[in-house]
C-alpha positions as CSV (number, residue, x, y, z in Angstrom):
1,X,0.1,0.0,0.1
2,X,1.3,3.4,-0.8
3,X,1.3,6.4,1.5
4,X,-1.7,8.1,-0.4
5,X,-3.9,4.9,-0.2
6,X,-3.5,5.3,3.5
7,X,-5.5,8.3,3.8
8,X,-8.0,7.1,1.1
9,X,-9.3,4.6,3.2
10,X,-12.9,5.2,4.8
11,X,-12.8,6.8,8.2
12,X,-8.9,6.3,8.7
13,X,-8.2,10.0,7.6
14,X,-11.2,11.3,9.8
15,X,-10.0,9.1,12.7
16,X,-6.2,10.8,12.3
17,X,-7.6,14.2,12.1
18,X,-9.9,13.7,15.2
19,X,-7.0,12.3,17.3
20,X,-5.0,15.6,16.4
21,X,-7.7,17.7,17.4
22,X,-8.5,15.9,20.8
23,X,-4.8,15.9,21.5
24,X,-4.9,19.8,20.7
25,X,-8.1,19.9,23.1
26,X,-6.4,18.0,25.7
27,X,-3.8,20.9,26.7
28,X,-6.5,23.4,28.1
29,X,-7.9,20.3,30.1
30,X,-4.7,20.5,32.1
31,X,-6.4,23.7,33.7
32,X,-9.5,21.4,34.7
33,X,-9.9,19.5,37.9
34,X,-8.1,16.2,37.4
35,X,-11.2,14.1,37.9
36,X,-13.3,16.1,35.7
37,X,-15.5,14.0,33.0
38,X,-14.0,16.3,30.3
39,X,-10.5,15.7,31.3
40,X,-11.1,11.9,31.4
41,X,-12.7,12.0,28.0
42,X,-10.0,14.0,26.3
43,X,-7.5,11.9,27.8
44,X,-8.5,8.5,27.0
45,X,-10.7,9.1,23.5
46,X,-7.7,10.0,21.5
47,X,-5.7,6.7,22.1
48,X,-8.9,5.0,21.3
49,X,-9.2,6.7,17.9
50,X,-5.8,5.7,17.1
51,X,-6.5,2.0,17.0
52,X,-8.0,1.8,13.4
53,X,-5.3,4.4,12.2
54,X,-2.6,2.2,13.3
55,X,-4.6,-1.0,11.6
56,X,-4.1,0.9,8.4
57,X,-0.7,2.2,8.5
58,X,1.3,0.5,5.4
59,X,3.7,-0.9,8.0
60,X,5.1,-4.6,8.9
61,X,2.9,-6.4,11.4
62,X,5.7,-6.3,14.3
63,X,5.4,-2.5,14.2
64,X,1.5,-2.2,14.1
65,X,1.9,-4.9,17.2
66,X,4.2,-2.3,18.6
67,X,1.7,0.7,18.3
68,X,-1.0,-1.3,19.8
69,X,1.2,-2.0,22.8
70,X,2.1,1.5,23.0
71,X,-1.5,2.3,22.9
72,X,-2.4,0.1,25.7
73,X,0.2,1.0,28.0
74,X,-0.4,4.6,27.4
75,X,-4.0,4.0,28.1
76,X,-3.4,2.3,31.1
77,X,-1.0,4.9,32.4
78,X,-3.5,7.8,31.8
79,X,-6.1,6.0,33.8
80,X,-4.0,5.3,36.5
81,X,-2.9,9.2,36.5
82,X,-6.6,10.0,36.6
83,X,-7.2,8.0,39.7
84,X,-4.6,9.5,41.8
85,X,-1.6,6.9,41.4
86,X,1.3,8.5,42.4
87,X,3.4,10.3,39.7
88,X,6.5,7.8,40.6
89,X,4.3,4.7,40.0
90,X,2.7,5.5,36.6
91,X,5.4,7.5,35.1
92,X,7.7,4.8,35.4
93,X,5.4,2.5,33.9
94,X,4.5,5.0,31.1
95,X,8.3,5.5,30.3
96,X,8.9,1.9,30.7
97,X,11.0,1.8,33.9
98,X,12.6,5.2,33.5
99,X,13.9,6.4,36.9
100,X,12.1,9.4,37.8
101,X,13.9,11.5,40.4
102,X,11.6,13.1,42.9
103,X,12.9,16.1,44.8
């Protein structure tokens, strides 16, 4: 599949643009209380919309599997953060074991 074929698939381009808009909308949501419903939706929805985009990528299956793995880990750590898990725990999971120094 060539690069132009990726964006000609039905719905994939809309999903990709929707993801971009939702990620942009997430920035002002940092000013909202952490547990607000809007904050939860803006943190999880773009990740869920990325699943069909990853599926349509013209990439080897191992690369798509890595994309799915990243999405699952990132969604899980977003949920952990929204539920008040300490930063040192969810950030170390999010960044795959990178040590986070705390002041």
